[in-house]
All heavy atoms as an XYZ file, in Angstrom:
720
protein
N       0.840     -1.187     -0.009
C      -0.024     -0.006     -0.004
C       0.863      1.271     -0.002
O       0.602      2.159     -0.727
C      -0.896      0.008      1.227
C      -2.071     -0.902      1.174
S      -3.357     -0.336      0.120
C      -4.314      0.590      1.321
N       1.901      1.239      0.831
C       2.756      2.426      0.909
C       3.444      2.753     -0.423
O       3.589      3.867     -0.788
C       3.743      2.272      2.050
C       4.489      3.574      2.413
C       3.541      4.722      2.702
O       2.533      4.501      3.399
O       3.813      5.818      2.261
N       3.876      1.709     -1.111
C       4.554      1.848     -2.365
C       3.582      2.480     -3.400
O       3.954      3.321     -4.142
C       5.059      0.503     -2.896
C       6.229      0.592     -3.746
C       6.903     -0.730     -4.030
N       6.126     -1.906     -3.627
C       5.903     -2.952     -4.402
N       6.364     -2.969     -5.614
N       5.273     -3.986     -3.911
N       2.287      2.125     -3.317
C       1.306      2.708     -4.186
C       1.070      4.171     -3.894
O       0.904      5.004     -4.758
C       0.036      1.903     -4.165
C       0.088      0.472     -4.659
C      -1.210     -0.257     -4.349
C       0.361      0.482     -6.131
N       1.019      4.455     -2.616
C       0.889      5.904     -2.155
C       2.098      6.773     -2.689
O       1.868      7.844     -3.121
C       0.767      5.996     -0.687
C      -0.563      5.728     -0.122
C      -0.722      6.191      1.306
N      -2.029      5.949      1.753
C      -2.461      4.823      2.419
N      -1.584      3.907      2.730
N      -3.677      4.676      2.821
N       3.265      6.248     -2.538
C       4.459      6.955     -2.993
C       4.409      7.167     -4.501
O       4.975      8.133     -5.008
C       5.700      6.229     -2.562
C       6.058      6.456     -1.150
C       7.480      5.929     -0.916
N       7.410      4.470     -1.129
C       7.787      3.535     -0.312
N       8.279      3.864      0.869
N       7.673      2.277     -0.607
N       3.746      6.294     -5.183
C       3.601      6.424     -6.662
C       2.447      7.406     -6.974
O       2.067      7.565     -8.125
C       3.315      5.104     -7.270
N       1.936      8.043     -5.907
C       0.817      9.060     -6.010
C      -0.490      8.489     -6.468
O      -1.263      9.174     -7.029
C       1.253     10.222     -6.890
C       2.518     10.905     -6.358
C       2.624     12.240     -6.996
N       3.870     12.898     -6.566
C       3.980     13.758     -5.531
N       2.893     14.006     -4.769
N       5.114     14.308     -5.173
N      -0.723      7.204     -6.220
C      -2.030      6.599     -6.471
C      -2.987      7.084     -5.430
O      -2.709      7.020     -4.222
C      -1.915      5.081     -6.503
C      -3.145      4.301     -6.834
C      -3.490      4.598     -8.312
C      -2.934      2.868     -6.635
N      -4.108      7.564     -5.837
C      -5.157      8.097     -4.856
C      -6.169      6.967     -4.571
O      -6.607      6.270     -5.470
C      -5.914      9.274     -5.467
C      -5.027     10.498     -5.792
C      -4.720     11.252     -4.624
C      -3.937     12.475     -5.014
N      -3.207     13.097     -4.018
N      -6.427      6.845     -3.312
C      -7.400      5.908     -2.879
C      -8.698      6.583     -2.542
O      -8.719      7.630     -1.927
C      -6.910      5.124     -1.611
C      -5.689      4.305     -1.901
C      -4.409      4.839     -1.714
C      -5.827      3.010     -2.298
C      -3.282      4.041     -1.969
C      -4.689      2.216     -2.550
C      -3.412      2.777     -2.430
N      -9.817      6.007     -2.965
C     -11.127      6.615     -2.678
C     -11.305      6.654     -1.148
O     -10.923      5.773     -0.380
C     -12.270      5.794     -3.265
C     -12.518      6.146     -4.671
C     -13.810      5.488     -5.122
O     -14.377      4.593     -4.526
N     -14.285      5.957     -6.264
N     -11.849      7.792     -0.762
C     -12.124      7.976      0.705
C     -10.933      8.493      1.423
O     -11.027      8.812      2.602
N      -9.789      8.519      0.797
C      -8.587      9.042      1.444
C      -8.615     10.547      1.470
O      -8.823     11.201      0.468
C      -7.376      8.541      0.664
C      -6.073      8.845      1.343
C      -4.885      8.283      0.619
O      -4.972      8.075     -0.603
O      -3.879      7.961      1.284
N      -8.459     11.114      2.635
C      -8.522     12.616      2.778
C      -7.129     13.177      2.438
O      -6.127     12.669      2.831
C      -8.914     13.003      4.194
C     -10.357     12.635      4.498
C     -10.797     13.335      5.732
C     -12.243     12.983      5.939
N     -12.868     13.834      6.925
N      -7.265     14.312      1.657
C      -5.975     15.016      1.355
C      -5.618     15.896      2.492
O      -6.532     16.530      3.107
C      -6.219     15.806      0.087
C      -6.355     14.927     -1.163
C      -6.436     15.769     -2.463
N      -6.041     17.145     -2.329
C      -6.507     18.123     -3.015
N      -7.412     17.906     -3.916
N      -6.066     19.326     -2.857
N      -4.343     16.107      2.687
C      -3.937     17.090      3.690
C      -4.057     18.504      3.101
O      -3.699     18.722      1.962
C      -2.479     16.804      4.105
C      -2.342     15.541      4.856
C      -0.926     15.336      5.240
C      -0.756     13.988      5.920
N       0.666     13.662      6.201
N      -4.565     19.391      3.889
C      -4.745     20.759      3.450
C      -3.517     21.555      3.878
O      -2.958     21.372      4.902
C      -6.005     21.344      4.042
C      -7.266     20.670      3.498
C      -8.463     21.181      4.188
N      -8.577     22.616      3.873
C      -9.679     23.178      3.428
N     -10.737     22.467      3.261
N      -9.703     24.491      3.193
N      -3.211     22.525      3.063
C      -2.148     23.480      3.380
C      -2.575     24.486      4.425
O      -3.762     24.565      4.725
N      -1.624     25.260      4.875
C      -1.963     26.275      5.841
C      -1.507     27.712      5.397
O      -1.555     28.659      6.169
C      -1.315     25.965      7.214
O       0.122     25.851      7.025
C      -1.900     24.691      7.757
N      -1.021     27.808      4.156
C      -0.534     29.046      3.672
C      -1.551     30.183      3.799
O      -1.163     31.303      4.120
C      -0.163     28.897      2.192
C       0.735     29.902      1.679
C       2.107     29.253      1.476
C       3.117     30.109      0.808
N       4.345     30.187      1.564
N      -2.830     29.880      3.540
C      -3.853     30.960      3.625
C      -4.786     30.746      4.788
O      -5.950     31.249      4.796
C      -4.640     30.981      2.313
C      -3.842     31.174      1.056
C      -4.711     31.114     -0.202
C      -3.066     32.484      1.104
N      -4.386     29.976      5.794
C      -5.245     29.666      6.918
C      -5.794     30.961      7.580
O      -5.044     31.884      7.805
C      -4.453     28.836      7.933
N      -7.077     30.962      7.833
C      -7.674     32.096      8.457
C      -8.025     33.257      7.512
O      -8.577     34.225      7.993
N      -7.663     33.141      6.281
C      -7.926     34.212      5.305
C      -9.234     33.934      4.561
O      -9.563     32.817      4.185
C      -6.782     34.380      4.310
C      -5.462     34.587      4.969
C      -5.360     35.968      5.550
C      -3.981     36.171      6.134
N      -3.906     37.306      7.000
N      -9.970     35.026      4.304
C     -11.264     34.924      3.562
C     -11.111     35.673      2.233
O     -10.661     36.795      2.220
C     -12.419     35.468      4.373
O     -12.511     34.770      5.611
C     -13.716     35.384      3.582
N     -11.481     34.993      1.149
C     -11.376     35.544     -0.170
C     -12.744     35.638     -0.846
O     -13.628     34.831     -0.503
C     -10.481     34.626     -1.044
C      -9.058     34.576     -0.711
C      -8.637     33.880      0.430
C      -8.141     35.280     -1.482
C      -7.312     33.831      0.777
C      -6.793     35.245     -1.153
C      -6.378     34.560     -0.019
N     -12.900     36.604     -1.718
C     -14.078     36.722     -2.570
C     -13.544     36.727     -4.022
O     -12.650     37.464     -4.304
C     -14.879     38.006     -2.240
C     -16.032     38.182     -3.242
C     -15.429     37.893     -0.833
N     -14.221     35.932     -4.858
C     -13.820     35.917     -6.274
C     -14.853     36.696     -7.064
O     -16.062     36.618     -6.839
C     -13.822     34.464     -6.806
C     -12.900     33.495     -6.008
C     -13.169     32.074     -6.452
C     -11.444     33.846     -6.262
N     -14.334     37.501     -8.018
C     -15.238     38.296     -8.848
C     -14.637     38.481    -10.238
O     -13.446     38.522    -10.389
C     -15.537     39.682     -8.228
O     -16.575     40.326     -8.996
C     -14.349     40.542     -8.104
N     -15.469     38.536    -11.254
C     -15.010     38.696    -12.583
C     -14.493     37.393    -13.186
O     -14.624     36.285    -12.583
N     -13.928     37.496    -14.407
C     -13.421     36.315    -15.095
C     -11.923     36.285    -15.013
O     -11.251     37.270    -15.451
C     -13.868     36.354    -16.584
O     -15.278     36.457    -16.624
C     -13.401     35.097    -17.330
N     -11.353     35.218    -14.464
C      -9.916     35.072    -14.389
C      -9.364     34.549    -15.681
O     -10.052     33.815    -16.354
C      -9.521     34.150    -13.242
C      -9.996     34.613    -11.824
C      -9.692     33.542    -10.799
C      -9.342     35.938    -11.444
N      -8.131     35.015    -16.085
C      -7.588     34.686    -17.374
C      -7.402     33.175    -17.639
O      -7.751     32.697    -18.713
C      -6.222     35.379    -17.432
C      -6.224     36.337    -16.345
C      -7.290     35.909    -15.356
N      -6.896     32.428    -16.658
C      -6.568     31.029    -16.959
C      -7.219     30.058    -15.968
O      -7.075     28.853    -16.112
C      -5.118     30.827    -17.068
O      -4.492     31.041    -15.807
N      -7.903     30.559    -14.950
C      -8.505     29.686    -13.950
C     -10.043     29.816    -14.002
O     -10.555     30.931    -14.118
C      -8.042     30.000    -12.555
C      -6.642     29.828    -12.157
C      -6.328     30.419    -10.795
C      -6.310     28.341    -12.170
N     -10.736     28.710    -13.851
C     -12.163     28.840    -13.609
C     -12.401     29.211    -12.166
O     -11.514     29.096    -11.338
C     -12.870     27.531    -13.840
O     -12.551     26.562    -12.907
N     -13.576     29.719    -11.865
C     -13.886     30.079    -10.517
C     -13.730     28.906     -9.541
O     -13.217     29.005     -8.424
C     -15.322     30.637    -10.422
C     -15.565     31.415     -9.165
C     -16.857     32.082     -9.301
N     -16.767     33.198    -10.237
C     -17.116     34.474     -9.938
N     -17.601     34.718     -8.749
N     -16.912     35.430    -10.815
N     -14.160     27.739    -10.005
C     -14.047     26.454     -9.177
C     -12.580     26.159     -8.940
O     -12.198     25.657     -7.867
C     -14.789     25.322     -9.821
C     -16.264     25.365     -9.615
C     -16.655     25.415     -8.145
O     -16.150     24.623     -7.343
O     -17.492     26.291     -7.803
N     -11.706     26.281     -9.957
C     -10.274     25.970     -9.797
C      -9.692     26.931     -8.777
O      -8.889     26.517     -7.912
C      -9.582     26.113    -11.128
C      -9.935     24.950    -12.119
C      -9.354     25.237    -13.528
O      -9.293     26.389    -13.939
O      -8.983     24.236    -14.159
N     -10.000     28.225     -8.901
C      -9.433     29.208     -7.969
C      -9.920     28.918     -6.539
O      -9.148     28.991     -5.600
C      -9.861     30.655     -8.381
N     -11.234     28.602     -6.394
C     -11.782     28.266     -5.103
C     -11.072     27.028     -4.486
O     -10.684     27.057     -3.334
C     -13.285     27.991     -5.265
C     -13.961     27.625     -3.894
C     -15.443     27.381     -4.143
C     -16.088     26.993     -2.816
N     -17.506     26.730     -2.905
N     -10.866     26.054     -5.283
C     -10.154     24.838     -4.803
C      -8.743     25.140     -4.392
O      -8.251     24.649     -3.323
C     -10.150     23.757     -5.875
C      -9.569     22.463     -5.443
C      -9.739     21.377     -6.560
C      -9.129     20.099     -6.221
N      -8.230     19.923     -5.163
N      -8.037     25.974     -5.138
C      -6.675     26.350     -4.738
C      -6.630     27.034     -3.390
O      -5.807     26.787     -2.557
C      -6.052     27.240     -5.877
C      -5.752     26.511     -7.103
S      -5.251     27.647     -8.476
C      -3.791     28.364     -7.853
N      -7.562     27.989     -3.228
C      -7.659     28.729     -1.969
C      -7.961     27.820     -0.801
O      -7.300     27.827      0.234
C      -8.658     29.853     -2.098
C      -8.141     30.938     -3.080
C      -8.959     30.482     -0.679
C      -9.194     31.941     -3.520
N      -8.980     26.973     -0.994
C      -9.375     26.045      0.030
C      -8.272     25.032      0.377
O      -8.086     24.659      1.532
C     -10.698     25.384     -0.284
C     -11.857     26.342     -0.223
C     -13.174     25.789     -0.717
O     -13.169     24.732     -1.343
O     -14.217     26.417     -0.461
N      -7.573     24.564     -0.666
C      -6.494     23.575     -0.415
C      -5.362     24.217      0.369
O      -4.589     23.459      1.032
C      -5.963     23.034     -1.735
C      -6.935     22.026     -2.369
O      -7.891     21.587     -1.700
O      -6.676     21.655     -3.580
N      -5.241     25.555      0.286
C      -4.209     26.232      1.052
C      -4.717     26.680      2.434
O      -3.989     27.419      3.147
C      -3.676     27.429      0.256
N      -5.884     26.278      2.782
C      -6.444     26.576      4.076
C      -7.295     27.813      4.175
O      -7.820     28.162      5.244
N      -7.559     28.489      3.034
C      -8.325     29.713      3.027
C      -9.828     29.367      2.855
O     -10.204     28.237      2.644
N     -10.659     30.440      2.964
C     -12.139     30.261      2.846
C     -12.541     31.188      1.728
O     -12.012     32.272      1.542
C     -12.770     30.655      4.150
C     -14.244     30.655      4.151
C     -14.784     31.159      5.496
C     -16.238     31.498      5.302
N     -16.776     32.270      6.480
N     -13.538     30.756      0.930
C     -14.076     31.562     -0.108
C     -15.520     31.960      0.266
O     -16.334     31.081      0.539
C     -14.038     30.844     -1.471
C     -14.682     31.720     -2.552
C     -12.609     30.523     -1.854
N     -15.806     33.271      0.180
C     -17.092     33.781      0.507
C     -17.745     34.367     -0.753
O     -17.058     34.663     -1.728
C     -16.977     34.904      1.560
O     -18.222     35.481      1.822
N     -19.052     34.529     -0.742
C     -19.748     35.022     -1.885
C     -19.941     36.521     -1.905
O     -20.257     37.123     -2.887
N     -19.668     37.186     -0.749
C     -19.840     38.644     -0.676
C     -18.754     39.300      0.121
O     -18.153     38.708      0.949
C     -21.271     38.954     -0.063
O     -21.267     38.427      1.249
N     -18.512     40.533     -0.236
C     -17.447     41.346      0.382
C     -17.968     41.984      1.649
O     -19.030     42.511      1.718
C     -16.960     42.428     -0.561
C     -15.832     43.247      0.034
C     -16.485     41.805     -1.887
N     -17.128     41.839      2.715
C     -17.468     42.482      3.998
C     -16.172     42.929      4.658
O     -15.075     42.751      4.148
C     -18.188     41.548      4.918
O     -17.312     40.542      5.432
N     -16.303     43.578      5.800
C     -15.099     44.015      6.533
C     -14.222     42.843      6.930
O     -13.040     42.951      7.177
C     -15.454     44.795      7.794
C     -16.021     46.153      7.508
C     -16.228     46.919      8.762
C     -17.584     46.476      9.371
N     -17.941     47.265     10.573
N     -14.781     41.650      6.987
C     -14.051     40.447      7.346
C     -13.302     39.790      6.178
O     -12.551     38.850      6.360
C     -14.984     39.435      8.020
C     -15.570     39.852      9.295
C     -16.513     38.844      9.911
C     -17.077     39.359     11.177
N     -17.992     38.342     11.794
N     -13.515     40.311      4.975
C     -12.872     39.796      3.744
C     -11.364     40.239      3.803
O     -11.091     41.384      4.047
C     -13.549     40.309      2.517
O     -14.926     39.974      2.539
C     -12.855     39.771      1.260
N     -10.476     39.277      3.591
C      -9.041     39.612      3.575
C      -8.565     40.044      2.188
O      -7.711     40.901      2.032
C      -8.212     38.409      4.091
C      -8.525     38.121      5.584
O      -8.121     38.979      6.333
O      -9.133     37.109      5.864
N      -9.076     39.372      1.161
C      -8.693     39.661     -0.229
C      -9.868     39.451     -1.217
O     -10.630     38.535     -0.990
C      -7.555     38.779     -0.731
C      -6.238     38.914     -0.006
C      -5.901     38.123      1.073
C      -5.301     39.866     -0.411
C      -4.711     38.243      1.745
C      -4.086     40.005      0.234
C      -3.785     39.235      1.311
O      -2.623     39.348      1.973
N      -9.882     40.341     -2.182
C     -10.815     40.120     -3.317
C      -9.928     39.794     -4.518
O      -8.960     40.475     -4.813
C     -11.722     41.345     -3.593
C     -12.402     41.174     -4.921
C     -12.640     41.570     -2.479
N     -10.223     38.651     -5.184
C      -9.512     38.207     -6.398
C     -10.383     38.682     -7.522
O     -11.491     38.157     -7.726
C      -9.262     36.698     -6.411
C      -8.471     36.317     -7.654
C      -8.528     36.214     -5.184
N      -9.898     39.644     -8.298
C     -10.698     40.299     -9.368
C     -10.117     39.917    -10.724
O      -8.920     40.107    -10.996
C     -10.788     41.773     -9.187
N     -11.000     39.538    -11.639
C     -10.633     39.263    -12.991
C     -11.315     40.345    -13.852
O     -11.766     41.357    -13.348
N     -11.302     40.150    -15.162
C     -11.964     41.054    -16.067
C     -13.488     41.116    -15.832
O     -14.067     40.109    -15.332
C     -11.671     40.710    -17.494
O     -12.166     39.420    -17.814
N     -14.058     42.231    -16.069
C     -15.512     42.441    -15.901
C     -15.975     42.235    -14.488
O     -17.113     41.835    -14.226
C     -16.324     41.493    -16.822
C     -16.040     41.722    -18.333
O     -15.844     42.900    -18.666
O     -15.988     40.735    -19.054
N     -15.089     42.590    -13.530
C     -15.484     42.537    -12.093
C     -16.499     43.693    -11.885
O     -16.368     44.750    -12.420
C     -14.246     42.729    -11.247
N     -17.496     43.400    -11.083
C     -18.571     44.342    -10.934
C     -18.642     44.985     -9.551
O     -17.683     45.510     -9.034
N     -19.823     44.850     -8.971
C     -20.092     45.549     -7.681
C     -19.254     44.984     -6.511
O     -19.023     45.729     -5.551
C     -21.582     45.388     -7.329
O     -21.946     44.044     -7.171
N     -18.807     43.742     -6.599
C     -17.951     43.212     -5.507
C     -16.617     43.988     -5.456
O     -16.100     44.302     -4.409
C     -17.696     41.742     -5.739
C     -18.901     40.896     -5.488
C     -18.553     39.430     -5.720
C     -19.798     38.588     -5.663
N     -19.499     37.148     -5.933
N     -16.082     44.342     -6.624
C     -14.846     45.149     -6.706
C     -15.122     46.501     -6.143
O     -14.265     47.037     -5.362
C     -14.337     45.220     -8.158
C     -13.077     45.987     -8.387
C     -11.926     45.460     -7.578
C     -12.703     46.003     -9.876
N     -16.208     47.133     -6.505
C     -16.558     48.435     -5.991
C     -16.665     48.367     -4.436
O     -16.148     49.281     -3.709
C     -17.908     48.944     -6.551
C     -17.827     49.146     -8.017
O     -16.716     49.403     -8.573
O     -18.878     49.123     -8.698
N     -17.282     47.413     -3.913
C     -17.477     47.246     -2.472
C     -16.145     47.074     -1.802
O     -15.848     47.610     -0.709
C     -18.387     46.028     -2.189
C     -18.698     45.802     -0.744
C     -19.661     46.756     -0.158
C     -20.117     46.357      1.216
N     -21.063     47.231      1.790
N     -15.237     46.262     -2.406
C     -13.897     46.040     -1.849
C     -13.126     47.344     -1.747
O     -12.490     47.655     -0.708
C     -13.097     45.039     -2.720
N     -13.190     48.163     -2.812
C     -12.521     49.401     -2.789
C     -13.126     50.354     -1.706
O     -12.389     51.057     -0.966
C     -12.584     50.100     -4.134
C     -11.724     49.364     -5.175
C     -11.835     50.009     -6.517
N     -10.974     49.394     -7.489
C     -11.189     49.290     -8.778
N     -12.298     49.815     -9.302
N     -10.311     48.706     -9.539
N     -14.415     50.335     -1.574
C     -15.108     51.126     -0.567
C     -14.627     50.757      0.856
O     -14.422     51.598      1.726
C     -16.619     50.975     -0.711
C     -17.475     51.660      0.288
C     -18.947     51.304      0.145
O     -19.444     51.277     -1.025
O     -19.602     51.084      1.140
N     -14.504     49.475      1.051
C     -14.102     48.956      2.431
C     -12.558     48.887      2.547
O     -12.096     48.421      3.611
C     -14.702     47.579      2.656
C     -16.244     47.560      2.762
C     -16.727     46.091      2.873
C     -16.719     48.355      3.917
N     -11.853     49.260      1.509
C     -10.380     49.217      1.530
C      -9.819     47.812      1.755
O      -8.792     47.604      2.412
C      -9.797     50.185      2.587
C     -10.104     51.633      2.229
C      -9.465     52.561      3.212
C      -9.672     54.019      2.958
N     -10.643     54.552      2.143
N     -10.524     46.821      1.106
C     -10.064     45.435      1.154
C      -9.075     45.264      0.046
O      -9.287     45.755     -1.101
C     -11.278     44.494      0.927
C     -10.794     43.030      0.752
C     -12.300     44.587      2.048
N      -7.877     44.654      0.290
C      -6.900     44.446     -0.779
C      -7.484     43.650     -1.990
O      -8.197     42.686     -1.770
C      -5.784     43.643     -0.118
C      -5.972     43.907      1.346
C      -7.440     44.098      1.535
N      -7.158     44.142     -3.165
C      -7.625     43.486     -4.385
C      -6.365     42.925     -5.128
O      -5.415     43.655     -5.320
C      -8.380     44.451     -5.312
C      -8.801     43.819     -6.576
C      -9.589     45.057     -4.574
N      -6.488     41.667     -5.484
C      -5.396     41.026     -6.289
C      -5.962     40.398     -7.530
O      -7.138     40.131     -7.624
C      -4.635     39.950     -5.452
C      -3.935     40.541     -4.271
C      -5.566     38.813     -5.047
N      -5.089     40.249     -8.562
C      -5.563     39.566     -9.755
C      -5.094     38.126     -9.640
O      -4.587     37.664     -8.610
C      -4.954     40.257    -11.003
C      -3.464     40.360    -11.004
O      -2.804     39.763    -10.130
O      -2.919     41.093    -11.885
N      -5.191     37.365    -10.719
C      -4.823     35.949    -10.726
C      -3.351     35.777    -10.397
O      -2.979     34.902     -9.587
C      -5.134     35.313    -12.055
C      -4.855     33.855    -12.133
C      -5.204     33.214    -13.429
O      -6.277     33.501    -13.993
O      -4.403     32.390    -13.933
N      -2.500     36.636    -10.928
C      -1.021     36.557    -10.602
C      -0.791     36.805     -9.095
O       0.019     36.161     -8.469
C      -0.215     37.524    -11.466
C      -0.207     37.171    -12.946
O      -0.358     35.946    -13.218
O       0.004     38.068    -13.736
N      -1.513     37.778     -8.536
C      -1.403     38.098     -7.112
C      -1.858     36.941     -6.295
O      -1.259     36.642     -5.243
N      -2.903     36.230     -6.687
C      -3.332     35.013     -5.990
C      -2.284     33.991     -5.985
O      -1.943     33.349     -4.953
C      -4.652     34.442     -6.553
C      -5.133     33.163     -6.000
C      -5.422     33.262     -4.486
C      -6.362     32.681     -6.760
N      -1.652     33.756     -7.150
C      -0.625     32.781     -7.219
C       0.631     33.136     -6.350
O       1.245     32.283     -5.765
C      -0.177     32.600     -8.705
C      -1.278     31.878     -9.484
C      -0.978     31.673    -10.970
O       0.155     31.988    -11.374
O      -1.862     31.186    -11.671
N       0.892     34.452     -6.214
C       2.005     34.879     -5.329
C       1.629     34.556     -3.887
O       2.501     34.118     -3.125
C       2.244     36.395     -5.468
C       3.013     36.758     -6.681
C       4.413     36.208     -6.665
O       5.085     36.272     -5.662
O       4.851     35.629     -7.733
N       0.401     34.758     -3.500
C      -0.023     34.470     -2.111
C       0.052     32.958     -1.841
O       0.315     32.555     -0.702
C      -1.438     34.921     -1.872
C      -1.713     36.424     -1.845
C      -3.199     36.721     -1.828
C      -1.020     37.037     -0.635
N      -0.055     32.183     -2.858
C      -0.010     30.715     -2.707
C       1.389     30.116     -2.631
O       1.572     28.964     -2.268
C      -0.826     30.000     -3.833
C      -2.332     30.259     -3.722
C      -2.973     29.823     -5.059
C      -2.916     29.452     -2.594
N       2.377     30.921     -2.991
C       3.802     30.409     -3.026
C       4.310     30.235     -1.651
O       3.998     30.890     -0.705
C       4.692     31.414     -3.757
C       4.540     31.330     -5.269
C       5.504     32.190     -5.926
C       5.316     32.175     -7.455
N       6.212     33.036     -8.137
């Protein structure tokens, strides 16, 4: 079994270990990202220990904004929440 795990074979029901790089951080996704779907971005954030919310509030740590970002981007600016693009998100994940 261990040899199969080292070969990166995934077993059903086996839980993946989550990262802690973004632990305790809340993100909001808005707009269209250049190379990631919203689900892919959400998974990356959650795998790094972060949380994804649907709306911007004072508790939001970052807004990830793509093209055609709308009212969520306006709200982030109003509340002075840091706004990053896809490249900025990837930097936070390093």
